[in-house]
PLY file of the C-alpha trace (Angstrom):
ply
format ascii 1.0
element vertex 224
property float x
property float y
property float z
element edge 223
property int vertex1
property int vertex2
end_header
324.27 -26.20 71.80
322.00 -23.98 73.84
321.20 -20.53 72.52
321.26 -19.26 76.11
323.11 -21.35 78.70
321.08 -19.66 81.46
317.43 -18.74 81.52
316.48 -16.23 84.21
312.74 -16.46 84.75
310.38 -14.12 86.48
307.79 -16.08 88.46
304.38 -14.40 88.70
302.58 -14.37 85.35
305.62 -15.86 83.67
305.76 -19.33 85.25
302.45 -19.28 87.16
299.29 -17.30 86.46
299.19 -15.60 89.84
297.51 -12.30 89.05
294.15 -13.67 87.97
294.22 -16.56 90.48
295.66 -14.81 93.55
296.39 -11.09 93.40
293.18 -9.82 91.83
290.71 -11.83 93.95
292.71 -10.97 97.08
292.55 -7.30 96.10
288.75 -7.54 95.79
288.55 -9.08 99.25
290.62 -6.17 100.57
288.29 -3.65 98.92
285.30 -5.36 100.47
286.93 -5.07 103.89
288.42 -1.58 103.72
286.22 0.17 101.13
282.83 -1.61 101.08
280.92 -0.98 97.88
284.00 -0.19 95.79
284.81 -2.31 92.73
287.42 -2.49 89.98
287.38 -4.84 87.02
290.42 -6.92 86.11
291.68 -4.87 83.11
291.64 -1.67 85.18
293.39 -3.48 88.04
296.11 -4.62 85.65
296.57 -1.09 84.33
296.89 0.45 87.78
299.35 -2.22 88.93
301.43 -1.63 85.81
301.64 2.11 86.41
302.19 2.13 90.18
303.69 0.18 93.02
300.77 -1.60 94.69
300.94 0.45 97.90
300.92 3.67 95.86
297.99 2.38 93.80
295.93 1.78 96.95
296.88 5.16 98.37
296.22 7.17 95.20
293.07 5.39 94.02
291.40 4.54 97.33
293.10 6.69 99.93
294.53 3.79 101.91
296.40 4.82 105.05
299.82 3.25 105.78
298.14 1.07 108.42
295.49 -0.14 105.98
298.19 -0.85 103.41
300.09 -2.99 105.90
296.95 -4.91 106.83
296.16 -5.44 103.15
299.69 -6.81 102.65
299.23 -9.25 105.54
295.95 -10.40 103.98
297.75 -10.99 100.70
300.51 -13.07 102.36
297.91 -15.40 103.87
295.92 -15.56 100.62
299.03 -16.32 98.54
300.03 -19.16 100.84
296.59 -20.77 100.73
295.72 -20.25 97.03
298.08 -21.95 94.60
298.16 -20.39 91.11
298.08 -22.66 88.05
301.21 -23.15 85.99
301.33 -21.36 82.64
300.73 -23.84 79.85
303.99 -24.93 78.20
306.41 -23.36 80.67
307.21 -26.69 82.35
308.37 -28.08 79.02
310.69 -25.11 78.51
312.26 -25.46 81.95
312.74 -29.22 81.67
314.17 -28.99 78.14
316.62 -26.29 79.24
317.80 -28.57 82.05
317.84 -31.67 79.83
320.26 -29.90 77.51
322.56 -29.00 80.38
321.45 -25.44 80.87
320.71 -23.38 83.96
317.34 -22.11 85.15
317.40 -19.28 87.67
314.62 -17.14 89.10
314.53 -13.37 89.66
311.17 -12.50 91.15
309.33 -10.20 93.52
307.50 -13.22 94.90
308.58 -15.00 98.09
311.03 -17.89 98.17
308.59 -20.23 99.88
305.96 -19.69 97.19
308.47 -20.03 94.35
309.79 -23.31 95.72
306.25 -24.57 96.34
305.19 -23.81 92.77
308.28 -25.43 91.25
307.87 -28.52 93.43
304.21 -28.85 92.51
304.18 -27.80 88.86
307.69 -28.41 87.50
309.13 -31.23 89.60
312.55 -29.61 89.98
313.83 -26.49 91.68
315.72 -23.60 90.05
319.51 -23.50 90.23
319.36 -20.13 91.98
316.48 -18.03 93.34
316.58 -14.28 93.89
313.39 -12.91 95.42
311.81 -10.28 97.62
313.04 -12.11 100.72
316.61 -11.17 99.83
318.27 -7.90 100.93
318.53 -6.79 97.29
316.02 -7.75 94.60
314.90 -6.58 91.18
314.84 -4.10 89.57
318.33 -3.86 91.05
320.63 -5.78 88.66
322.36 -7.61 91.52
320.63 -10.96 90.77
321.94 -11.01 87.21
325.41 -9.97 88.31
325.44 -12.71 90.94
324.36 -15.34 88.41
327.07 -14.32 85.96
329.69 -14.36 88.71
328.57 -17.72 90.13
328.67 -19.51 86.77
331.32 -17.46 84.95
328.88 -16.26 82.29
328.71 -13.17 80.13
325.54 -11.08 79.64
325.02 -12.73 76.24
324.83 -16.14 77.95
321.68 -15.14 79.85
318.13 -14.52 78.73
315.81 -12.73 81.13
312.15 -13.68 80.65
309.69 -11.31 82.33
306.25 -9.80 81.82
306.84 -6.44 83.51
309.19 -3.48 83.52
311.05 -4.39 86.72
312.69 -7.25 84.83
313.25 -5.03 81.82
315.03 -2.39 83.91
317.19 -5.01 85.59
318.23 -6.64 82.32
318.97 -3.39 80.50
321.17 -2.21 83.37
323.69 -5.00 82.68
323.09 -5.58 78.94
321.39 -8.95 79.43
318.94 -9.79 76.62
315.32 -9.77 77.69
312.27 -11.51 76.30
308.79 -10.21 77.08
306.57 -12.97 78.46
303.16 -11.93 77.16
301.15 -15.16 77.51
299.39 -13.88 80.67
299.00 -10.36 79.24
296.75 -10.90 76.23
294.04 -8.65 77.72
296.54 -5.91 78.60
297.45 -4.02 75.40
299.19 -1.32 77.45
301.69 -3.87 78.80
302.04 -5.66 75.46
302.89 -2.42 73.66
305.31 -1.23 76.35
307.23 -4.49 76.63
307.26 -5.27 72.91
308.70 -1.86 72.10
311.50 -2.07 74.69
312.46 -5.73 74.98
314.85 -7.57 72.67
312.22 -10.23 71.97
308.50 -10.62 72.65
306.58 -13.88 72.83
302.81 -14.14 73.02
302.85 -17.86 73.78
305.21 -20.24 75.53
305.30 -22.25 72.28
306.91 -19.26 70.57
309.54 -19.07 73.30
310.17 -22.83 73.15
310.72 -22.72 69.40
313.01 -19.70 69.72
315.16 -21.33 72.39
315.42 -24.84 71.02
315.15 -24.50 67.26
317.47 -26.75 65.29
320.87 -25.40 64.33
322.11 -25.06 60.75
323.16 -28.72 60.66
319.76 -29.91 61.74
320.92 -30.80 65.25
318.54 -30.04 68.12
0 1
1 2
2 3
3 4
4 5
5 6
6 7
7 8
8 9
9 10
10 11
11 12
12 13
13 14
14 15
15 16
16 17
17 18
18 19
19 20
20 21
21 22
22 23
23 24
24 25
25 26
26 27
27 28
28 29
29 30
30 31
31 32
32 33
33 34
34 35
35 36
36 37
37 38
38 39
39 40
40 41
41 42
42 43
43 44
44 45
45 46
46 47
47 48
48 49
49 50
50 51
51 52
52 53
53 54
54 55
55 56
56 57
57 58
58 59
59 60
60 61
61 62
62 63
63 64
64 65
65 66
66 67
67 68
68 69
69 70
70 71
71 72
72 73
73 74
74 75
75 76
76 77
77 78
78 79
79 80
80 81
81 82
82 83
83 84
84 85
85 86
86 87
87 88
88 89
89 90
90 91
91 92
92 93
93 94
94 95
95 96
96 97
97 98
98 99
99 100
100 101
101 102
102 103
103 104
104 105
105 106
106 107
107 108
108 109
109 110
110 111
111 112
112 113
113 114
114 115
115 116
116 117
117 118
118 119
119 120
120 121
121 122
122 123
123 124
124 125
125 126
126 127
127 128
128 129
129 130
130 131
131 132
132 133
133 134
134 135
135 136
136 137
137 138
138 139
139 140
140 141
141 142
142 143
143 144
144 145
145 146
146 147
147 148
148 149
149 150
150 151
151 152
152 153
153 154
154 155
155 156
156 157
157 158
158 159
159 160
160 161
161 162
162 163
163 164
164 165
165 166
166 167
167 168
168 169
169 170
170 171
171 172
172 173
173 174
174 175
175 176
176 177
177 178
178 179
179 180
180 181
181 182
182 183
183 184
184 185
185 186
186 187
187 188
188 189
189 190
190 191
191 192
192 193
193 194
194 195
195 196
196 197
197 198
198 199
199 200
200 201
201 202
202 203
203 204
204 205
205 206
206 207
207 208
208 209
209 210
210 211
211 212
212 213
213 214
214 215
215 216
216 217
217 218
218 219
219 220
220 221
221 222
222 223
């Protein structure tokens, strides 16, 4: 019997390591174009992105105008489509085991649908049962995705586990009493995020192996 009939997974830096492979290098390219000579190392970039929406970060830290922000966003869309992030080690096994045992795997992400489907096709070999993303009229941190999942499959909050590395997923889960697990495997160099998420989430996992063991540990009778 599954501990959680439905896993609701964030995408970026939960299923694929997109920050270090896509977002940060794209950001550096944007700095080179709009603010030549400026530089920010990866830990500082992570900290700023954690504290602010990206557009606010660019405005506050570098004085980006709305027009520059829009152009930066268009650069990112092209970069994200042409640079495929690697899958997080061990996450494929979790997704496939959840499905093998008859469970659901849904996605609630601020990434785009096309990129989510591409990454699942390439790295996982199956697609999620439902995807809620930034292309939709309502996305996280609004709790609508979790409400829609529960309604579609006749589930209670306790039947879901949200897995996310950032506070948008935390806010969404807490709003409807869905348990949340902090996905910290891409955040080992970000103590600020680790501390914040560990303190506020129901569970915190530093590796995908820890999450796998938590989800699929044997029951009291020794049955998997």
